[in-house]
C-alpha positions in Angstrom: -32.7 -135.5 -43.7 -32.3 -132.1 -41.2 -31.9 -134.5 -37.8 -29.2 -136.5 -40.0 -27.5 -133.3 -41.0 -27.5 -132.1 -37.3 -26.0 -135.0 -36.0 -23.4 -134.8 -38.2 -22.6 -131.2 -36.8 -23.6 -131.7 -33.4 -22.7 -135.4 -33.0 -18.9 -135.2 -34.1 -18.6 -131.9 -32.7 -19.3 -132.8 -29.2 -17.6 -135.7 -30.4 -13.7 -133.9 -30.5 -14.4 -131.0 -27.7 -12.4 -128.6 -27.1 -8.9 -128.8 -24.5 -8.4 -126.5 -21.9 -5.4 -123.9 -24.6 -1.4 -122.9 -22.9 -1.6 -119.1 -21.1 -0.7 -117.3 -23.9 -33.1 -91.3 -38.0 -36.8 -92.2 -37.1 -39.6 -91.9 -39.2 -41.8 -88.6 -38.0 -45.5 -90.4 -37.6 -48.0 -89.6 -39.7 -51.6 -87.4 -37.1 -52.3 -89.8 -35.1 -56.1 -91.2 -35.1 -57.1 -91.9 -31.3 -54.5 -94.0 -29.9 -55.6 -97.5 -29.1 -54.1 -99.6 -26.4 -50.9 -101.8 -27.0 -53.0 -104.6 -26.4 -55.2 -103.8 -28.5 -52.9 -103.1 -31.3 -50.8 -106.8 -30.8 -54.0 -108.3 -30.8 -55.5 -106.6 -33.8 -51.9 -107.4 -35.1 -52.4 -110.8 -34.6 -56.8 -111.3 -35.9 -55.7 -109.6 -38.6 -52.5 -112.0 -39.5 -54.6 -114.9 -38.2 -57.7 -114.4 -40.9 -55.1 -113.2 -43.8 -53.4 -116.8 -44.0 -55.0 -118.3 -42.3 -56.9 -120.1 -45.9 -53.2 -119.5 -48.1 -52.1 -122.3 -46.1 -49.1 -123.4 -44.1 -46.2 -122.5 -46.0 -47.8 -119.2 -47.2 -48.6 -118.5 -43.5 -45.2 -119.5 -41.7 -43.2 -117.6 -43.9 -44.7 -114.5 -43.0 -44.5 -115.0 -39.2 -40.4 -116.0 -40.2 -40.0 -113.2 -42.2 -38.2 -115.1 -44.9 -38.1 -114.3 -48.2 -40.5 -115.9 -50.4 -39.0 -115.2 -53.8 -35.7 -118.0 -52.1 -37.7 -121.0 -51.2 -39.5 -124.2 -52.8 -36.9 -124.0 -56.1 -36.6 -125.8 -57.9 -34.4 -129.3 -57.9 -33.1 -132.2 -59.4 -35.7 -133.5 -61.8 -38.1 -131.1 -60.9 -35.5 -128.9 -63.3 -35.6 -132.2 -65.7 -39.2 -131.9 -66.2 -39.3 -128.3 -65.8 -37.1 -128.1 -68.7 -37.7 -131.0 -70.8 -34.4 -132.5 -70.5 -33.4 -136.5 -68.9 -30.1 -137.4 -67.5 -29.2 -138.3 -70.1 -28.7 -135.1 -72.2 -26.3 -134.1 -69.0 -24.1 -137.0 -69.6 -21.5 -135.6 -70.6 -21.6 -132.1 -68.9 -19.1 -131.4 -66.2 -19.6 -132.2 -62.0 -19.2 -128.6 -60.7 -18.7 -128.0 -57.0 -20.3 -125.5 -54.5 -17.5 -125.9 -51.8 -18.3 -123.6 -48.4 -15.9 -121.8 -46.6 -15.5 -124.2 -43.3 -14.3 -123.7 -39.8 -12.5 -126.3 -37.9 -12.0 -127.1 -34.5 -8.8 -128.3 -32.4 -9.3 -131.9 -30.8 -8.8 -133.1 -27.1 -6.8 -135.6 -29.2 -4.3 -132.9 -30.6 -6.1 -132.6 -34.1 -7.6 -130.1 -36.5 -10.5 -131.1 -37.7 -12.9 -128.9 -40.6 -16.5 -129.3 -40.9 -16.9 -128.8 -44.6 -20.2 -129.2 -46.4 -21.6 -127.9 -49.7 -23.3 -129.4 -53.0 -23.0 -131.3 -56.1 -24.5 -130.5 -59.9 -24.0 -130.3 -62.9 -25.8 -127.1 -65.5 -27.5 -127.8 -68.4 -28.2 -126.2 -70.9 -30.5 -123.5 -71.2 -31.5 -121.1 -74.4 -32.0 -117.7 -73.2 -35.1 -116.7 -74.7 -35.6 -120.5 -71.5 -33.6 -118.2 -69.1 -35.5 -114.8 -69.5 -39.0 -116.7 -69.8 -38.1 -118.7 -65.9 -36.4 -115.3 -65.0 -39.9 -113.5 -65.7 -40.6 -116.0 -62.7 -39.7 -114.5 -60.3 -40.1 -110.5 -60.9 -42.6 -108.6 -59.0 -43.7 -105.3 -60.5 -42.0 -105.7 -64.2 -40.5 -107.7 -66.8 -37.4 -108.8 -68.3 -38.7 -106.7 -71.5 -38.8 -104.2 -69.4 -35.5 -103.7 -67.5 -32.0 -103.0 -68.8 -29.5 -105.2 -70.7 -27.7 -105.6 -67.4 -30.3 -105.9 -65.0 -31.1 -108.9 -68.0 -28.0 -110.6 -67.4 -27.7 -110.4 -64.0 -31.3 -111.9 -63.5 -30.3 -114.4 -66.6 -27.2 -115.1 -64.5 -28.9 -115.7 -61.2 -32.0 -117.9 -62.6 -29.3 -120.1 -64.3 -27.9 -121.1 -60.7 -31.6 -121.8 -59.5 -32.0 -124.3 -62.9 -28.9 -127.0 -62.3 -29.3 -130.5 -61.0 -28.1 -131.7 -57.7 -25.6 -135.3 -58.3 -26.9 -138.1 -55.8 -24.0 -140.5 -54.7 -20.9 -138.9 -55.6 -17.8 -139.2 -53.4 -16.6 -135.4 -52.8 -12.7 -135.5 -52.1 -11.3 -132.4 -50.5 -7.7 -130.8 -51.5 -6.4 -129.3 -48.3 -3.0 -127.4 -49.5 -0.8 -125.3 -47.8 0.7 -121.2 -48.4 4.7 -120.7 -48.3 5.2 -117.7 -46.3 3.0 -117.9 -43.3 2.1 -114.3 -43.7 -1.9 -112.9 -43.9 -3.6 -110.6 -45.6 -5.2 -107.0 -44.3 -7.1 -109.1 -40.6 -4.9 -109.2 -37.9 -6.1 -113.1 -36.9 -5.1 -114.3 -40.0 -2.5 -116.1 -40.8 -1.6 -118.7 -43.5 -1.1 -122.1 -42.8 2.3 -123.8 -43.2 1.6 -127.3 -43.3 -1.5 -129.4 -43.5 -1.1 -130.4 -46.9 -3.4 -133.7 -48.2 -6.6 -135.1 -49.6 -9.6 -137.0 -47.7 -12.8 -137.8 -49.0 -15.8 -136.9 -47.3 -17.1 -140.1 -45.2 -20.5 -140.4 -47.2 -22.3 -139.8 -50.0 -24.1 -137.2 -51.9 -27.6 -137.1 -51.0 -29.9 -137.3 -53.4 -29.9 -133.4 -53.2 -26.5 -132.9 -53.8 -25.2 -132.1 -50.6 -22.7 -132.8 -49.0 -21.1 -132.6 -45.3 -18.4 -134.4 -43.2 -15.8 -133.3 -40.2 -12.3 -134.1 -41.6 -9.6 -134.9 -38.9 -6.2 -133.6 -40.5 -2.8 -134.6 -40.2 -0.5 -132.5 -39.7 1.7 -132.7 -42.4 4.7 -131.0 -43.5 4.6 -128.1 -46.1 6.5 -125.5 -48.0 9.4 -125.1 -46.3 9.2 -127.1 -43.2 6.2 -125.6 -42.0 3.9 -127.4 -40.1 0.1 -126.0 -38.5 0.4 -124.8 -35.7 -1.4 -126.4 -32.3 -4.4 -125.5 -31.3 -3.9 -124.3 -27.7 -0.2 -122.4 -28.8 -2.1 -119.7 -30.8 -4.7 -117.3 -31.1 -4.7 -117.0 -34.6 -6.7 -118.4 -36.9 -4.9 -121.2 -39.9 -5.9 -120.5 -43.5 -5.8 -123.6 -46.0 -6.9 -123.2 -49.7 -9.6 -126.8 -50.4 -10.5 -127.8 -53.7 -12.8 -130.3 -54.3 -11.0 -132.8 -56.8 -12.3 -133.0 -60.1 -13.5 -129.9 -60.4 -12.2 -126.2 -61.2 -15.4 -125.3 -59.1 -15.5 -126.0 -56.3 -11.9 -123.8 -54.5 -12.5 -122.4 -50.9 -11.0 -121.8 -48.0 -10.9 -123.7 -44.2 -10.5 -121.5 -40.9 -8.8 -123.4 -38.3 -10.1 -122.1 -35.3 -8.4 -121.6 -32.1 -10.2 -122.5 -29.1 -10.6 -119.1 -28.0 -11.5 -115.7 -29.1 -13.9 -113.7 -30.9 -16.5 -114.8 -33.5 -18.4 -112.2 -35.4 -21.6 -114.6 -36.7 -22.9 -112.0 -39.0 -26.0 -111.9 -41.7 -26.0 -111.1 -44.9 -29.3 -109.4 -46.4 -30.2 -105.6 -44.9 -26.8 -106.1 -43.0 -23.8 -106.5 -44.6 -26.2 -105.7 -48.8 -29.0 -104.3 -49.5 -31.6 -106.7 -49.1 -35.6 -104.8 -48.1 -36.3 -108.5 -48.0 -39.8 -107.2 -46.0 -40.2 -104.8 -49.6 -41.5 -107.6 -52.0 -40.6 -106.2 -55.4 -38.2 -104.2 -54.0 -36.1 -107.2 -52.2 -36.6 -109.6 -55.8 -35.4 -106.3 -57.8 -32.4 -106.5 -55.3 -31.7 -109.8 -55.6 -32.4 -110.6 -58.8 -31.6 -107.6 -62.0 -29.2 -105.2 -59.3 -25.6 -105.5 -58.0 -24.9 -106.3 -55.0 -24.4 -103.1 -53.1 -23.6 -102.8 -49.6 -25.1 -101.4 -46.5 -24.3 -97.5 -45.8 -20.2 -97.8 -44.4 -20.9 -101.4 -42.7 -17.4 -102.6 -45.1 -15.3 -100.2 -43.3 -17.0 -101.5 -40.0 -16.3 -104.6 -40.2 -12.3 -103.7 -42.1 -11.2 -102.1 -38.8 -12.4 -104.5 -36.6 -10.3 -107.4 -38.9 -7.4 -104.7 -38.7 -7.5 -104.3 -35.2 -8.4 -107.4 -32.9 -5.8 -110.7 -32.8 -8.2 -113.1 -32.8 -11.2 -112.5 -34.9 -12.9 -114.9 -36.8 -16.1 -113.6 -39.3 -18.8 -116.7 -39.5 -21.1 -115.7 -42.2 -24.6 -116.9 -41.9 -27.5 -116.8 -44.4 -30.8 -119.1 -45.5 -30.5 -118.6 -48.4 -30.7 -122.1 -50.0 -27.2 -123.5 -52.5 -27.9 -122.5 -55.4 -28.4 -118.7 -55.3 -25.7 -118.5 -52.2 -22.6 -118.0 -55.3 -23.5 -114.7 -55.5 -24.1 -113.7 -52.0 -20.2 -116.0 -51.3 -18.3 -113.5 -54.5 -19.8 -110.4 -52.7 -19.4 -110.9 -49.0 -16.1 -111.7 -50.0 -15.3 -108.8 -52.4 -16.6 -106.2 -50.0 -16.1 -107.5 -46.4 -13.5 -109.2 -44.5 -13.0 -113.5 -45.0 -14.1 -116.1 -43.2 -16.3 -119.4 -43.3 -20.2 -119.6 -44.7 -22.7 -121.8 -43.8 -26.1 -121.8 -46.8 -29.9 -122.8 -46.5 -28.1 -126.9 -47.3 -31.4 -128.4 -50.3 -32.6 -131.2 -47.1 -33.7 -128.2 -45.9 -36.0 -128.4 -48.7 -39.5 -128.0 -45.9 -41.6 -125.9 -44.7 -40.8 -126.7 -40.2 -36.7 -127.4 -41.8 -36.8 -124.4 -43.4 -38.1 -121.8 -40.9 -35.8 -124.3 -38.0 -32.1 -123.8 -39.9 -30.8 -120.6 -38.7 -30.8 -122.5 -35.3 -29.7 -125.5 -36.7 -26.8 -124.1 -37.8 -25.8 -120.9 -35.2 -26.1 -124.3 -32.3 -22.7 -126.2 -34.5 -21.1 -123.4 -34.6 -22.1 -123.0 -30.7 -21.4 -126.1 -29.8 -17.7 -126.3 -31.4 -16.1 -123.5 -29.9 -18.3 -124.0 -26.8 -14.7 -121.2 -24.9 -14.5 -119.0 -28.0 -16.7 -115.8 -27.9 -19.8 -115.0 -30.0 -20.7 -111.4 -31.0 -24.2 -112.3 -33.0 -25.6 -109.8 -35.7 -28.8 -109.4 -37.5 -31.7 -106.7 -38.0 -35.0 -106.0 -36.6 -36.7 -106.8 -39.4 -35.7 -110.6 -39.0 -38.4 -112.1 -36.3 -36.0 -116.1 -36.4 -33.2 -113.3 -35.2 -35.5 -111.6 -32.9 -35.8 -115.3 -30.8 -32.5 -117.1 -32.3 -30.0 -113.9 -30.9 -31.4 -114.0 -27.4 -32.1 -116.9 -26.8 -28.4 -118.3 -27.8 -27.5 -116.3 -24.7 -29.9 -117.3 -22.2 -28.7 -121.0 -23.5 -25.0 -119.9 -23.7 -24.6 -117.3 -20.7 -21.2 -117.3 -20.9 -20.6 -116.9 -24.9 -22.3 -114.4 -26.3 -20.6 -111.8 -25.6 -23.2 -109.2 -27.8 -26.0 -108.9 -29.8 -26.6 -105.8 -32.3 -29.4 -105.7 -33.9 -29.7 -103.2 -37.0 -33.2 -101.1 -36.3 -34.9 -101.2 -39.6 -38.1 -99.6 -39.2 -35.9 -96.0 -37.9 -33.9 -95.7 -40.4 -36.0 -97.0 -43.4 -39.7 -95.8 -43.8 -41.0 -98.6 -46.5 -40.4 -101.1 -43.3 -44.0 -101.0 -42.0 -43.6 -103.8 -39.8 -43.9 -104.8 -36.1 -41.0 -106.8 -34.8 -40.8 -108.5 -30.7 -38.6 -108.2 -28.2 -39.6 -109.9 -25.0 -37.1 -112.5 -26.1 -34.3 -109.5 -24.5 -36.6 -109.6 -21.8 -33.8 -110.8 -19.1 -30.7 -110.7 -20.7 -28.2 -107.7 -19.1 -29.2 -104.9 -20.8 -25.4 -104.1 -21.3 -25.5 -107.1 -24.0 -27.5 -106.0 -25.9 -27.7 -102.8 -28.7 -30.5 -101.6 -31.1 -28.5 -100.1 -33.2 -29.6 -97.1 -36.5 -25.9 -97.3 -38.6 -23.3 -98.8 -38.5 -21.7 -95.0 -36.8 -22.9 -96.6 -33.9 -21.1 -99.2 -33.2 -18.1 -97.3 -34.4 -15.4 -96.6 -31.4 -17.0 -99.9 -29.3 -13.6 -102.1 -27.5 -14.4 -105.3 -28.6 -11.6 -107.2 -27.3 -12.4 -105.9 -24.4 -16.2 -106.6 -24.6 -18.0 -103.5 -25.4 -21.2 -103.8 -26.7 -23.6 -101.2 -26.1 -22.4 -97.4 -27.6 -24.1 -95.3 -24.2 -24.2 -92.1 -26.4 -27.8 -92.7 -27.8 -30.5 -93.8 -25.4 -32.3 -98.0 -26.1 -35.5 -97.1 -24.3 -36.1 -101.0 -24.9 -40.3 -102.4 -23.7 -40.5 -106.0 -24.1 -43.0 -106.7 -26.7 -44.3 -105.7 -29.8 -42.5 -102.6 -31.4 -41.9 -100.7 -34.5 -42.1 -96.8 -34.5 -43.0 -96.7 -38.2 -45.8 -98.4 -37.7 -47.3 -96.7 -35.0 -50.3 -96.5 -31.8 -53.4 -95.6 -34.2 -55.8 -96.9 -36.9 -53.4 -94.9 -40.2 -50.4 -97.5 -38.5 -52.9 -100.7 -38.8 -53.7 -99.4 -42.4 -50.3 -99.4 -43.7 -49.6 -102.7 -41.9 -52.6 -103.7 -43.8 -51.5 -102.4 -46.9 -48.3 -103.8 -47.0 -49.4 -107.2 -45.7 -51.9 -107.4 -48.7 -48.8 -106.9 -51.2 -46.6 -109.1 -49.1 -49.5 -112.3 -49.4 -50.2 -111.4 -53.7 -45.8 -111.2 -54.4 -45.4 -114.8 -52.8 -48.6 -115.9 -54.7 -46.9 -114.7 -58.0 -44.5 -116.1 -57.3 -45.3 -119.3 -55.8 -47.6 -119.4 -59.9 -44.8 -119.0 -61.5 -42.1 -121.7 -60.1 
């Protein structure tokens, strides 16, 4: 399934290449014990992590190594949900089919057509009593229980849990109804306009998988819209055109398709601890921020994104999270209520084994890069995610003329609870003008996106290539903090695994 999804994403994107367009605050360290050589520190870190996780199995070991939040891994699906709830297929027969339809991106092909990559999931929601939801939610919480949190937090925990315990529907045909706007106008995003034509219904070529996933490239016809409007050709505009998308047979499958021209700038943004406060490195806080607390933005990041959307003519936002599909609705509702509109990627349920889960980010990044080989990309993430720390610099090396900037939040510089080192070795060899480790959103203010500016020169980067992490420190005390954090994480992972 992993290879088939990747082949679909890349193969069809490559089959319709884009033509050339017409002109047109640092933590104060504790008193230090005798310092260890940095090489000894790295070796001690490696030896310690390996010794601790070696007996816990490859799943836990790989998740720890990749900074993936365990509480959103190995979630039950399909028959497992039915078994856990004690229900059968017949109990769902009368339930309406629901669709998670992810905001899609489309590219302009060498045949003069727009092609849209649609993807999502089909499922049914079983009847689950409040008492059962409370018990299920207790299995996710760390350091507290449902009866110990306020009523509003309980409601959120039940809602999140209910979104996880759904039953995916295989062998379903999905038809997407594309609807054009009627005024050709845009919103606050300067680079976005409503498509004036292109309304049509298209069936996704393949049925849903046994996990309810669907994905496919749909070729658009340039049908006439309201007031005689039509789709603008991709080589005649630098604006992103939007079409409403509705999944037929359900009122839950509404989303937006973004027709993205071959040239322009795309910001690919992580969500956790960049757009919202998650603290995935702290298991208890990560769970509470994801299950029981309202999603809140990280500092003034919304102001920054809104400014970019208002001032850059050809800007496309693409949001990417490795959160599995069951938890995606909360992420999308928060993102689009707080940040500029844009396309969205998450982890399909077919990517369920450990290897696939830990590589999905790279696959999704490869897909959008191959789809838009002539666009410039700005990659935004944070140092707590080792997948990002590997994938982003590698993309810059694989696509030297495509990656414009890499911006990484230096988590350890502003959050005293972050105590894990991060590895910057992947950035060795890249021009220092191409990447920046920032502390707060204001560090990114004033950069000229359209002009290719990536670095705020008012503060020094001082990046060395290898293990970093000022909050850890190269000392025995730092290693003790690190060990304590590792043990806390492992305990949380085991609690979660046993509960689920």
